[in-house]
Structure formats: structure tokens, C-alpha cells
Biopython code that builds the backbone (N, CA, C, O; Angstrom):
import numpy as np
from Bio.PDB.StructureBuilder import StructureBuilder

atoms = [
    (1, "UNK", "N", (104.909, 137.270, 142.110)),
    (1, "UNK", "CA", (104.115, 136.275, 141.704)),
    (1, "UNK", "C", (103.742, 135.900, 140.579)),
    (1, "UNK", "O", (103.494, 136.733, 139.707)),
    (2, "UNK", "N", (103.612, 134.429, 140.340)),
    (2, "UNK", "CA", (103.240, 134.132, 139.356)),
    (2, "UNK", "C", (101.637, 134.267, 138.286)),
    (2, "UNK", "O", (100.555, 134.586, 138.778)),
    (3, "UNK", "N", (101.805, 134.005, 137.072)),
    (3, "UNK", "CA", (100.724, 133.713, 136.627)),
    (3, "UNK", "C", (99.456, 132.882, 137.031)),
    (3, "UNK", "O", (99.729, 131.685, 136.934)),
    (4, "UNK", "N", (98.620, 133.015, 137.303)),
    (4, "UNK", "CA", (97.861, 131.213, 136.832)),
    (4, "UNK", "C", (97.827, 130.579, 135.633)),
    (4, "UNK", "O", (98.136, 129.436, 135.298)),
    (5, "UNK", "N", (97.122, 132.125, 134.663)),
    (5, "UNK", "CA", (97.559, 131.051, 133.840)),
    (5, "UNK", "C", (98.113, 130.358, 133.213)),
    (5, "UNK", "O", (97.655, 129.519, 132.437)),
    (6, "UNK", "N", (99.639, 130.700, 133.550)),
    (6, "UNK", "CA", (100.760, 130.580, 133.034)),
    (6, "UNK", "C", (101.036, 128.838, 134.132)),
    (6, "UNK", "O", (101.632, 127.841, 133.723)),
    (7, "UNK", "N", (100.335, 129.024, 135.608)),
    (7, "UNK", "CA", (100.876, 127.453, 135.801)),
    (7, "UNK", "C", (99.708, 126.611, 135.670)),
    (7, "UNK", "O", (100.057, 125.501, 136.072)),
    (8, "UNK", "N", (98.529, 126.580, 135.318)),
    (8, "UNK", "CA", (97.260, 125.990, 134.750)),
    (8, "UNK", "C", (98.073, 125.572, 132.933)),
    (8, "UNK", "O", (97.631, 124.545, 132.417)),
    (9, "UNK", "N", (98.709, 126.034, 132.458)),
    (9, "UNK", "CA", (99.444, 125.917, 131.161)),
    (9, "UNK", "C", (99.972, 124.695, 131.682)),
    (9, "UNK", "O", (99.427, 123.641, 131.353)),
    (10, "UNK", "N", (101.029, 124.689, 132.505)),
    (10, "UNK", "CA", (102.104, 123.899, 133.159)),
    (10, "UNK", "C", (102.083, 123.054, 133.305)),
    (10, "UNK", "O", (102.992, 122.255, 133.080)),
    (11, "UNK", "N", (100.593, 122.748, 133.936)),
    (11, "UNK", "CA", (99.783, 121.562, 135.064)),
    (11, "UNK", "C", (99.611, 120.802, 133.572)),
    (11, "UNK", "O", (100.320, 119.901, 133.125)),
    (12, "UNK", "N", (98.678, 121.319, 133.067)),
    (12, "UNK", "CA", (97.812, 120.920, 131.783)),
    (12, "UNK", "C", (99.175, 120.115, 130.606)),
    (12, "UNK", "O", (98.908, 119.105, 129.955)),
    (13, "UNK", "N", (100.195, 120.617, 130.561)),
    (13, "UNK", "CA", (101.211, 120.297, 129.980)),
    (13, "UNK", "C", (101.664, 119.094, 130.374)),
    (13, "UNK", "O", (101.846, 118.247, 129.500)),
    (14, "UNK", "N", (102.026, 118.670, 132.200)),
    (14, "UNK", "CA", (103.003, 118.033, 132.577)),
    (14, "UNK", "C", (101.883, 116.944, 132.583)),
    (14, "UNK", "O", (102.269, 115.784, 132.435)),
    (15, "UNK", "N", (100.018, 117.260, 132.797)),
    (15, "UNK", "CA", (99.096, 115.787, 132.673)),
    (15, "UNK", "C", (99.167, 115.418, 131.263)),
    (15, "UNK", "O", (98.552, 114.395, 130.966)),
    (16, "UNK", "N", (99.831, 116.076, 130.260)),
    (16, "UNK", "CA", (99.551, 115.413, 128.618)),
    (16, "UNK", "C", (100.765, 114.447, 129.168)),
    (16, "UNK", "O", (100.567, 113.259, 129.425)),
    (17, "UNK", "N", (102.343, 115.240, 129.355)),
    (17, "UNK", "CA", (103.192, 114.213, 128.758)),
    (17, "UNK", "C", (103.381, 113.239, 129.862)),
    (17, "UNK", "O", (104.407, 112.601, 130.099)),
    (18, "UNK", "N", (101.714, 113.196, 130.817)),
    (18, "UNK", "CA", (102.206, 111.347, 132.145)),
    (18, "UNK", "C", (101.470, 110.921, 130.791)),
    (18, "UNK", "O", (101.522, 109.915, 130.084)),
    (19, "UNK", "N", (101.037, 111.657, 130.759)),
    (19, "UNK", "CA", (99.730, 110.452, 129.846)),
    (19, "UNK", "C", (100.200, 109.778, 128.684)),
    (19, "UNK", "O", (99.714, 108.759, 128.194)),
    (20, "UNK", "N", (101.450, 110.602, 128.171)),
    (20, "UNK", "CA", (101.821, 109.931, 126.843)),
    (20, "UNK", "C", (102.683, 109.314, 126.957)),
    (20, "UNK", "O", (103.307, 108.612, 126.161)),
    (21, "UNK", "N", (102.821, 109.576, 128.217)),
    (21, "UNK", "CA", (104.953, 108.778, 128.494)),
    (21, "UNK", "C", (103.920, 107.595, 129.241)),
    (21, "UNK", "O", (104.723, 106.737, 129.605)),
    (22, "UNK", "N", (102.463, 107.108, 129.666)),
    (22, "UNK", "CA", (101.624, 106.365, 130.304)),
    (22, "UNK", "C", (101.522, 104.516, 128.996)),
    (22, "UNK", "O", (101.712, 103.300, 128.980)),
    (23, "UNK", "N", (100.881, 106.250, 127.806)),
    (23, "UNK", "CA", (100.293, 105.206, 126.819)),
    (23, "UNK", "C", (102.429, 104.332, 125.835)),
    (23, "UNK", "O", (102.520, 103.372, 125.070)),
    (24, "UNK", "N", (103.526, 105.174, 126.343)),
    (24, "UNK", "CA", (104.135, 104.761, 125.753)),
    (24, "UNK", "C", (104.679, 103.441, 126.290)),
    (24, "UNK", "O", (105.008, 102.390, 125.741)),
    (25, "UNK", "N", (104.660, 103.787, 127.331)),
    (25, "UNK", "CA", (105.153, 103.407, 128.258)),
    (25, "UNK", "C", (103.926, 101.151, 128.035)),
    (25, "UNK", "O", (104.477, 100.051, 128.062)),
    (26, "UNK", "N", (102.784, 101.353, 127.907)),
    (26, "UNK", "CA", (102.248, 100.463, 127.857)),
    (26, "UNK", "C", (102.477, 99.506, 126.299)),
    (26, "UNK", "O", (102.962, 98.374, 126.304)),
    (27, "UNK", "N", (101.969, 100.313, 124.884)),
    (27, "UNK", "CA", (103.233, 100.266, 123.674)),
    (27, "UNK", "C", (104.347, 99.206, 123.473)),
    (27, "UNK", "O", (104.475, 98.641, 122.387)),
    (28, "UNK", "N", (105.104, 98.958, 124.469)),
    (28, "UNK", "CA", (106.555, 99.065, 124.706)),
    (28, "UNK", "C", (106.395, 97.540, 125.103)),
    (28, "UNK", "O", (106.872, 96.497, 124.657)),
    (29, "UNK", "N", (105.615, 97.818, 126.022)),
    (29, "UNK", "CA", (104.475, 96.460, 127.187)),
    (29, "UNK", "C", (104.437, 95.253, 125.853)),
    (29, "UNK", "O", (105.002, 94.233, 125.457)),
    (30, "UNK", "N", (103.303, 96.235, 125.514)),
    (30, "UNK", "CA", (102.420, 95.482, 124.041)),
    (30, "UNK", "C", (103.464, 94.336, 123.022)),
    (30, "UNK", "O", (103.405, 93.116, 122.865)),
    (31, "UNK", "N", (104.512, 95.534, 122.394)),
    (31, "UNK", "CA", (105.401, 95.456, 121.729)),
    (31, "UNK", "C", (106.265, 94.385, 121.969)),
    (31, "UNK", "O", (106.368, 93.440, 121.186)),
    (32, "UNK", "N", (106.856, 94.480, 122.954)),
    (32, "UNK", "CA", (107.676, 93.563, 123.907)),
    (32, "UNK", "C", (107.402, 92.497, 124.166)),
    (32, "UNK", "O", (108.354, 91.716, 124.142)),
    (33, "UNK", "N", (105.729, 91.785, 124.614)),
    (33, "UNK", "CA", (105.093, 90.592, 125.036)),
    (33, "UNK", "C", (105.200, 89.655, 122.860)),
    (33, "UNK", "O", (105.366, 88.451, 122.670)),
    (34, "UNK", "N", (105.061, 90.572, 121.880)),
    (34, "UNK", "CA", (104.528, 90.471, 120.698)),
    (34, "UNK", "C", (105.899, 90.040, 120.229)),
    (34, "UNK", "O", (105.783, 89.289, 119.260)),
    (35, "UNK", "N", (107.255, 90.267, 120.603)),
    (35, "UNK", "CA", (108.534, 90.284, 120.029)),
    (35, "UNK", "C", (108.792, 88.639, 120.591)),
    (35, "UNK", "O", (108.761, 87.678, 119.822)),
    (36, "UNK", "N", (109.100, 88.505, 122.369)),
    (36, "UNK", "CA", (108.608, 87.459, 122.268)),
    (36, "UNK", "C", (108.369, 86.665, 122.269)),
    (36, "UNK", "O", (109.185, 85.909, 122.796)),
    (37, "UNK", "N", (107.091, 86.021, 121.722)),
    (37, "UNK", "CA", (105.810, 85.457, 121.291)),
    (37, "UNK", "C", (106.616, 84.941, 120.056)),
    (37, "UNK", "O", (107.052, 83.808, 119.856)),
    (38, "UNK", "N", (106.698, 85.977, 119.339)),
    (38, "UNK", "CA", (107.602, 85.497, 117.617)),
    (38, "UNK", "C", (108.912, 85.214, 118.300)),
    (38, "UNK", "O", (108.229, 84.190, 118.338)),
    (39, "UNK", "N", (109.483, 85.135, 118.582)),
    (39, "UNK", "CA", (110.929, 84.600, 119.008)),
    (39, "UNK", "C", (110.711, 83.368, 119.178)),
    (39, "UNK", "O", (111.474, 82.575, 118.624)),
    (40, "UNK", "N", (109.790, 82.955, 119.858)),
    (40, "UNK", "CA", (109.276, 81.572, 120.279)),
    (40, "UNK", "C", (108.891, 81.143, 119.263)),
    (40, "UNK", "O", (109.705, 80.433, 118.672)),
    (41, "UNK", "N", (107.577, 81.345, 118.621)),
    (41, "UNK", "CA", (107.268, 80.877, 117.206)),
    (41, "UNK", "C", (108.603, 80.606, 116.705)),
    (41, "UNK", "O", (108.738, 79.472, 116.245)),
    (42, "UNK", "N", (109.586, 81.331, 116.677)),
    (42, "UNK", "CA", (110.874, 81.114, 115.320)),
    (42, "UNK", "C", (112.054, 79.963, 115.642)),
    (42, "UNK", "O", (112.945, 79.391, 115.013)),
    (43, "UNK", "N", (111.317, 79.976, 117.504)),
    (43, "UNK", "CA", (112.648, 79.016, 117.719)),
    (43, "UNK", "C", (112.065, 77.717, 117.315)),
    (43, "UNK", "O", (112.735, 76.821, 116.801)),
    (44, "UNK", "N", (110.541, 77.625, 117.613)),
    (44, "UNK", "CA", (109.853, 75.960, 117.492)),
    (44, "UNK", "C", (110.039, 75.614, 115.919)),
    (44, "UNK", "O", (110.222, 74.490, 115.451)),
    (45, "UNK", "N", (109.950, 76.818, 115.224)),
    (45, "UNK", "CA", (109.595, 76.730, 113.319)),
    (45, "UNK", "C", (111.507, 76.089, 113.320)),
    (45, "UNK", "O", (111.788, 75.054, 112.717)),
    (46, "UNK", "N", (112.525, 76.854, 114.029)),
    (46, "UNK", "CA", (114.167, 75.780, 113.257)),
    (46, "UNK", "C", (113.347, 74.723, 114.213)),
    (46, "UNK", "O", (112.446, 74.183, 113.572)),
    (47, "UNK", "N", (113.399, 74.446, 115.085)),
    (47, "UNK", "CA", (113.625, 72.788, 115.671)),
    (47, "UNK", "C", (112.674, 71.987, 114.314)),
    (47, "UNK", "O", (113.218, 71.228, 113.513)),
    (48, "UNK", "N", (111.513, 72.263, 114.280)),
    (48, "UNK", "CA", (110.822, 71.820, 113.435)),
    (48, "UNK", "C", (111.631, 71.666, 112.258)),
    (48, "UNK", "O", (111.795, 70.460, 112.078)),
    (49, "UNK", "N", (112.124, 72.247, 111.506)),
    (49, "UNK", "CA", (112.668, 72.484, 110.715)),
    (49, "UNK", "C", (113.738, 71.726, 110.813)),
    (49, "UNK", "O", (114.095, 71.358, 109.694)),
    (50, "UNK", "N", (114.354, 71.363, 111.593)),
    (50, "UNK", "CA", (115.450, 70.906, 111.825)),
    (50, "UNK", "C", (115.018, 68.960, 111.337)),
    (50, "UNK", "O", (115.488, 68.152, 110.536)),
    (51, "UNK", "N", (113.756, 68.941, 112.490)),
    (51, "UNK", "CA", (113.951, 67.795, 112.146)),
    (51, "UNK", "C", (112.851, 67.271, 111.148)),
    (51, "UNK", "O", (112.337, 66.153, 111.182)),
    (52, "UNK", "N", (112.556, 68.392, 110.160)),
    (52, "UNK", "CA", (111.908, 67.825, 108.216)),
    (52, "UNK", "C", (113.334, 67.955, 107.627)),
    (52, "UNK", "O", (113.425, 67.269, 106.609)),
    (53, "UNK", "N", (114.646, 68.708, 107.980)),
    (53, "UNK", "CA", (115.556, 68.022, 107.427)),
    (53, "UNK", "C", (116.712, 66.348, 107.776)),
    (53, "UNK", "O", (117.646, 65.733, 107.262)),
    (54, "UNK", "N", (115.832, 66.299, 108.935)),
    (54, "UNK", "CA", (116.740, 64.946, 108.808)),
    (54, "UNK", "C", (116.116, 63.641, 108.544)),
    (54, "UNK", "O", (116.431, 62.484, 108.266)),
    (55, "UNK", "N", (114.836, 64.547, 108.814)),
    (55, "UNK", "CA", (113.776, 63.096, 107.719)),
    (55, "UNK", "C", (114.047, 63.147, 106.426)),
    (55, "UNK", "O", (113.625, 62.274, 105.668)),
    (56, "UNK", "N", (114.728, 64.094, 106.037)),
    (56, "UNK", "CA", (115.340, 64.095, 104.563)),
    (56, "UNK", "C", (115.523, 63.618, 103.738)),
    (56, "UNK", "O", (114.981, 63.230, 102.703)),
    (57, "UNK", "N", (116.671, 63.637, 104.379)),
    (57, "UNK", "CA", (118.214, 63.397, 104.320)),
    (57, "UNK", "C", (118.260, 61.800, 104.820)),
    (57, "UNK", "O", (118.886, 61.074, 104.047)),
    (58, "UNK", "N", (117.667, 61.119, 106.046)),
    (58, "UNK", "CA", (117.481, 59.541, 105.718)),
    (58, "UNK", "C", (116.825, 58.874, 104.461)),
    (58, "UNK", "O", (116.880, 57.698, 104.101)),
    (59, "UNK", "N", (116.242, 59.855, 103.942)),
    (59, "UNK", "CA", (115.822, 58.883, 102.743)),
    (59, "UNK", "C", (116.896, 58.875, 101.533)),
    (59, "UNK", "O", (117.737, 59.585, 100.983)),
    (60, "UNK", "N", (116.245, 57.470, 101.485)),
    (60, "UNK", "CA", (117.579, 56.916, 100.256)),
    (60, "UNK", "C", (117.047, 56.787, 98.691)),
    (60, "UNK", "O", (115.906, 56.336, 98.790)),
    (61, "UNK", "N", (117.212, 56.889, 97.960)),
    (61, "UNK", "CA", (116.512, 57.139, 96.248)),
    (61, "UNK", "C", (116.674, 55.376, 96.685)),
    (61, "UNK", "O", (117.636, 54.962, 97.332)),
    (62, "UNK", "N", (115.361, 54.341, 96.113)),
    (62, "UNK", "CA", (115.503, 53.033, 95.756)),
    (62, "UNK", "C", (115.780, 52.428, 94.401)),
    (62, "UNK", "O", (115.976, 53.284, 93.538)),
    (63, "UNK", "N", (115.821, 51.684, 94.155)),
    (63, "UNK", "CA", (116.151, 51.160, 92.629)),
    (63, "UNK", "C", (115.506, 50.616, 92.221)),
    (63, "UNK", "O", (115.512, 50.466, 90.999)),
    (64, "UNK", "N", (114.312, 49.837, 93.261)),
    (64, "UNK", "CA", (112.985, 49.409, 92.470)),
    (64, "UNK", "C", (112.588, 50.455, 92.116)),
    (64, "UNK", "O", (112.489, 51.453, 92.830)),
    (65, "UNK", "N", (112.342, 50.376, 91.105)),
    (65, "UNK", "CA", (111.104, 50.875, 90.928)),
    (65, "UNK", "C", (109.473, 50.580, 91.597)),
    (65, "UNK", "O", (109.315, 49.361, 91.656)),
    (66, "UNK", "N", (108.628, 51.096, 91.947)),
    (66, "UNK", "CA", (107.451, 51.106, 93.031)),
    (66, "UNK", "C", (105.995, 50.155, 91.824)),
    (66, "UNK", "O", (105.945, 50.422, 90.624)),
    (67, "UNK", "N", (105.137, 49.265, 92.392)),
    (67, "UNK", "CA", (104.288, 48.788, 91.547)),
    (67, "UNK", "C", (103.719, 49.312, 90.754)),
    (67, "UNK", "O", (103.473, 48.732, 89.697)),
    (68, "UNK", "N", (103.166, 51.048, 91.070)),
    (68, "UNK", "CA", (102.475, 51.790, 90.114)),
    (68, "UNK", "C", (103.113, 51.638, 88.852)),
    (68, "UNK", "O", (102.790, 51.120, 87.783)),
    (69, "UNK", "N", (104.373, 52.394, 89.397)),
    (69, "UNK", "CA", (105.492, 52.758, 88.071)),
    (69, "UNK", "C", (105.553, 51.520, 86.745)),
    (69, "UNK", "O", (105.845, 51.580, 85.551)),
    (70, "UNK", "N", (105.212, 50.667, 87.461)),
    (70, "UNK", "CA", (105.982, 49.344, 86.594)),
    (70, "UNK", "C", (104.338, 49.123, 85.744)),
    (70, "UNK", "O", (103.163, 49.288, 86.072)),
    (71, "UNK", "N", (105.286, 48.528, 84.146)),
    (71, "UNK", "CA", (104.737, 48.591, 83.183)),
    (71, "UNK", "C", (104.032, 47.175, 82.982)),
    (71, "UNK", "O", (104.495, 46.297, 83.710)),
    (72, "UNK", "N", (102.672, 46.666, 81.860)),
    (72, "UNK", "CA", (102.415, 45.634, 82.820)),
    (72, "UNK", "C", (103.258, 44.207, 82.398)),
    (72, "UNK", "O", (103.946, 44.351, 81.388)),
    (73, "UNK", "N", (103.298, 43.046, 82.935)),
    (73, "UNK", "CA", (103.792, 42.181, 81.390)),
    (73, "UNK", "C", (103.269, 42.120, 80.169)),
    (73, "UNK", "O", (102.074, 42.203, 79.886)),
    (74, "UNK", "N", (104.391, 41.937, 79.267)),
    (74, "UNK", "CA", (103.911, 41.613, 78.194)),
    (74, "UNK", "C", (102.647, 40.697, 77.818)),
    (74, "UNK", "O", (101.829, 41.097, 76.989)),
    (75, "UNK", "N", (102.519, 39.511, 78.425)),
    (75, "UNK", "CA", (101.124, 38.817, 78.155)),
    (75, "UNK", "C", (99.526, 39.629, 78.279)),
    (75, "UNK", "O", (98.436, 39.163, 77.947)),
    (76, "UNK", "N", (99.759, 40.661, 78.729)),
    (76, "UNK", "CA", (98.345, 41.023, 78.763)),
    (76, "UNK", "C", (97.725, 42.009, 77.890)),
    (76, "UNK", "O", (96.523, 42.252, 77.988)),
]
sb = StructureBuilder()
sb.init_structure("model")
sb.init_model(0)
sb.init_chain("A")
sb.init_seg("    ")
for serial, (resi, resn, name, xyz) in enumerate(atoms, 1):
    if name == "N":
        sb.init_residue(resn, " ", resi, " ")
    sb.init_atom(name, np.array(xyz, "f"), 0.0, 1.0, " ", f" {name:<3s}", serial, name[0])
structure = sb.get_structure()
């Protein structure tokens, strides 16, 4: 015959393990969702960065100074 205290202790230990497993499953799911969202954000930022880099590469330096950078004519 088994000892009732030992059986109750075993049942309590099993219930605690089940609770921990449920908590860990929830935590893993939450972390997975956060990771997925971050990966999407990174990919979006990479596309935006490529777009900005293409625009910057398209700028050509001008040999003509801006009007605001020009000195006033000597007769002023």
C-alpha cells in the first residue's frame, strides 16, 4: 500500500510542473510574437534604408553655388 502523504506530494509536484509548463508555453509564444514583429520591422527598415541610399546616390554635386551662398555684386 502506498503512503497517502507521498501520493499527495507527487500529485502536488505534478500540478506544479504542469503550471510551470503552461507558463513557459505562454512565455515562448509571447517571445515568438515579439521576435516576429521585430523581424518585420527590421525588414521594413532595410527597404526604407535602401530607398534612401538610392536617393542619396542620385544626388549630383552642383558646380553652381546657391543664390544665398553668392557674395553680393561689387556695386552694392
